[in-house]
C-alpha positions in Angstrom: 13.1 -5.0 20.5 13.2 -3.8 16.8 16.3 -5.8 16.1 14.2 -9.0 16.8 11.4 -8.2 14.2 13.2 -6.0 11.6 14.2 -7.3 8.2 18.0 -7.3 7.7 17.6 -7.8 3.9 17.3 -4.3 2.6 16.8 -3.4 -1.0 18.3 0.0 -2.1 18.5 2.3 -5.0 20.4 5.5 -5.8 18.8 8.9 -6.4 19.7 8.8 -10.1 18.2 5.3 -10.8 14.8 5.4 -12.5 11.4 4.7 -10.9 11.0 2.0 -13.6 13.9 0.2 -11.9 12.5 0.9 -8.4 9.1 -0.4 -9.5 10.6 -3.6 -11.0 12.6 -4.2 -7.8 9.4 -4.0 -5.8 7.6 -6.4 -8.1 10.5 -8.8 -8.2 11.0 -9.0 -4.4 7.4 -8.4 -3.3 8.2 -5.4 -1.3 6.6 -1.9 -0.8 9.6 0.4 -0.2 13.2 0.9 -1.1 15.9 2.8 0.8 17.7 5.5 -1.3 21.4 5.6 -0.4 24.3 7.8 -1.2 27.8 7.1 0.1 26.3 4.2 2.0 24.0 6.4 4.1 20.2 6.5 3.8 19.2 9.8 2.3 15.6 8.9 1.3 12.9 6.3 1.0 10.6 5.6 -1.9 7.3 3.6 -1.5 4.4 2.4 -3.5 2.4 5.2 -1.9 4.8 7.8 -3.2 4.1 6.6 -6.8 0.4 6.6 -6.2 0.4 10.2 -4.8 2.4 11.5 -7.8 0.0 9.8 -10.2 -2.9 11.6 -8.6 -1.4 15.1 -8.8 -2.8 17.4 -11.5 -0.7 17.7 -14.5 2.8 17.1 -13.0 5.6 17.8 -15.4 7.0 14.2 -15.2 3.6 12.6 -15.8 4.1 13.0 -19.5 7.5 11.4 -19.4 8.2 7.6 -19.7 9.0 6.1 -16.4 12.4 5.0 -17.8 13.4 8.7 -17.7 12.1 9.7 -14.2 14.8 9.5 -11.5 13.9 8.2 -8.1 14.9 11.5 -6.5 11.8 13.2 -7.9 9.4 10.9 -6.1 11.4 9.9 -3.0 10.9 11.2 0.5 14.1 12.9 1.6 15.7 12.6 5.0 13.5 9.7 6.1 12.9 9.1 9.8 15.1 6.4 11.2 14.9 4.3 14.3 17.7 2.8 16.4 17.9 -1.0 16.5 17.6 -0.9 20.3 14.1 0.7 20.1 11.0 -1.3 21.0 8.2 -2.5 18.6 5.8 -0.1 20.3 8.1 2.9 19.7 8.3 1.9 16.0 4.5 1.6 15.8 4.0 5.0 17.4 6.5 6.7 15.1 4.8 5.2 12.0 1.3 6.3 13.2 2.4 9.8 14.2 4.2 10.4 10.9 1.8 8.5 8.6 4.6 6.2 7.2 4.7 2.5 6.6 8.3 1.7 7.2 11.6 3.0 8.5 15.3 2.3 8.1 16.8 0.8 11.2 20.2 2.2 12.0 23.1 1.7 14.4 25.3 4.6 15.5 28.9 4.0 14.5 31.6 6.7 14.7 29.1 9.5 14.7 27.3 8.1 11.6 24.2 6.2 11.1 24.9 2.7 9.7 22.0 1.1 7.9 21.4 -2.4 9.5 17.8 -3.2 8.5 14.3 -2.0 7.8 11.1 -2.3 9.9 7.7 -2.1 8.2 4.1 -2.3 9.2 4.0 -5.9 8.0 6.9 -6.7 10.4 5.0 -5.2 13.3 1.8 -7.0 12.3 3.8 -10.3 12.3 5.1 -9.4 15.7 1.6 -8.8 17.0 0.3 -12.0 15.4 2.5 -14.1 17.7 0.9 -12.7 20.9 -1.9 -14.2 22.9 -4.1 -11.1 23.4 -7.9 -11.6 23.6 -8.8 -8.3 21.9 -11.5 -8.7 19.3 -11.8 -7.2 15.9 -15.0 -5.4 16.9 -12.9 -3.4 19.5 -10.4 -2.0 17.0 -12.1 -1.9 13.6 -13.0 1.3 11.6 -16.7 1.7 10.9 -16.2 4.6 8.4 -15.9 2.9 5.0 -15.3 4.7 1.7 -16.8 3.0 -1.4 -16.4 3.4 -5.1 -18.3 1.8 -8.0 -16.5 -0.9 -10.0 -16.7 1.4 -13.1 -15.1 4.4 -11.4 -11.7 5.4 -12.9 -8.4 5.3 -11.0 -8.3 9.1 -10.9 -11.7 9.0 -9.1 -10.5 6.3 -6.7 -7.4 8.4 -5.8 -9.6 11.4 -5.3 -11.8 9.5 -2.9 -8.7 8.3 -1.0 -7.3 11.8 -0.6 -10.7 13.5 0.1 -11.5 11.0 2.8 -7.9 10.5 4.0 -8.1 6.7 3.7 -5.6 4.2 2.2 -8.2 1.7 1.2 -11.5 1.9 -0.6 -14.2 -0.8 -1.0 -15.3 -1.5 -4.6 -19.0 -2.2 -4.9 -21.3 -3.6 -7.5 -25.0 -3.0 -7.1 -24.5 -2.3 -3.5 -22.4 -5.5 -2.8 -18.7 -5.3 -1.8 -16.6 -7.2 -4.4 -13.0 -6.0 -3.8 -10.5 -3.5 -2.3 -8.3 -0.9 -3.9 -5.1 0.4 -2.2 -2.1 2.3 -3.4 -0.4 -1.1 -4.0 -3.1 -1.9 -6.6 -2.7 1.4 -8.4 1.1 1.5 -8.5 1.5 -2.0 -9.9 -1.0 -1.5 -12.7 0.7 -1.1 -16.1 1.8 2.4 -17.2 1.8 3.7 -20.7 4.2 6.5 -21.4 4.0 7.9 -17.9 0.2 8.5 -18.1 -2.6 6.9 -16.1 -3.0 3.2 -16.8 -5.2 2.3 -19.8 -6.7 -0.7 -21.5 -7.8 -1.6 -25.0 -11.5 -2.2 -25.6 -13.3 -4.0 -28.4 -16.4 -2.6 -29.9 -19.0 -4.6 -31.9 -20.1 -3.5 -35.3 -21.8 -4.9 -38.4 -20.4 -4.3 -41.9 -23.9 -4.5 -43.4 -27.4 -4.4 -42.1 -28.2 -7.8 -40.7 -24.6 -8.8 -41.2 -22.3 -10.8 -38.9 -21.2 -8.9 -35.8 -17.5 -8.3 -35.9 -15.1 -6.9 -33.3 -12.1 -4.6 -33.6 -9.9 -2.6 -31.3 -11.0 1.0 -31.4 -9.3 2.9 -28.6 -7.6 2.9 -25.2 -9.7 3.8 -22.2 -8.6 4.4 -18.5 -8.5 1.5 -16.2 -11.3 1.4 -13.7 -11.6 0.1 -10.1 -12.6 -3.5 -11.0 -9.5 -3.8 -13.3 -7.0 -3.3 -10.4 -9.0 -4.3 -7.3 -8.0 -7.2 -5.0 -11.1 -9.5 -5.1 -12.6 -10.4 -1.7 -11.4 -13.8 -0.8 -11.3 -13.7 3.0 -13.4 -11.7 5.4 -13.7 -11.7 9.2 -16.4 -11.0 11.8 -16.4 -8.7 14.8 -15.8 -11.6 17.1 -12.6 -12.6 15.4 -9.5 -12.2 17.6 -7.3 -9.3 16.5 -4.3 -11.6 16.6 -6.1 -14.0 14.2 -6.8 -11.0 11.9 -3.1 -10.2 12.0 -2.3 -13.7 11.1 -4.7 -13.6 8.2 -3.1 -10.3 7.0 0.3 -11.9 7.0 -0.8 -15.2 5.2 -2.8 -13.3 2.6 -0.2 -10.5 2.2 -3.0 -7.9 2.6 -3.2 -4.7 4.7 -7.0 -4.6 5.0 -9.8 -7.0 5.9 -13.5 -6.4 5.7 -15.6 -7.2 8.7 -19.0 -8.8 8.1 -21.7 -9.6 10.6 -24.2 -10.7 7.9 -23.6 -7.3 6.4 -20.5 -5.1 6.0 -19.9 -3.3 9.3 -16.3 -2.3 9.3 -12.7 -2.6 8.1 -9.5 -3.6 9.9 -6.3 -2.1 8.6 -2.6 -2.1 9.5 -2.9 1.0 11.6 -5.6 -0.6 13.8 -3.1 -3.3 14.6 -0.3 -0.8 15.2 -2.5 1.1 17.6 -3.1 -2.1 19.6 0.7 -2.6 19.8 1.1 0.9 21.3 -1.9 0.4 23.6 -0.6 -2.9 25.0 2.8 -1.5 25.6 1.3 1.5 27.5 -0.7 -0.9 29.7 2.5 -2.6 30.8 3.7 0.7 32.4 
């Protein structure tokens, strides 16, 4: 049952609060979504992914505004899907997969109204799956289609590759070798300057005179690139790893994707692969 794996500690914002506050709440509490409420009822949801999608859009009006001035209602998803607390984990997983969402408010019907009682996320469902004793192996559920970017590619290019290939994670490579992962989490939590794409300062070398001592000075700000925001590869798995062990590793490392190596990179396991297994196992019970 959802009520056994949902999180009853729910963080909320109002439509008029700024995305700067929403982002700070996510950072402070290590969460990926906030419920937007009005008159104690859930009217929307805002996620890291919502921020990343807005960043990638061509010349949006608000992109030129400081994030302190942008209300949550501009980026939130209105009328979010909700799930009753009596529903099953498999039902929650199926709803998330079918609607391409990563979390839902959990509600209880009271006097004809939906009372917010919790939230269930992909992480909650992965934790639920990690406690099982299934013998499914990673090689049976992994994705073999992998999208890569060079470590010097800009964030705009990374976002383009994500959207063009309809993936939520890309692998960062350096001279053909995987060195990290980039997801919407990485992009959203990079520093923003005046509402534009994240940038960094670079130092350039110059000599005051011919043969003089090389000196450095700040010259300009340049866009952040993939290697600036990627999550370095610390843990990988093999195709023989049990899927439940992969789920445990996702929980312990707070990651949503794991690369699969059998000497060479052969695949990637993501949250959706685990959710598909939850649905599949539930179907097999019938």
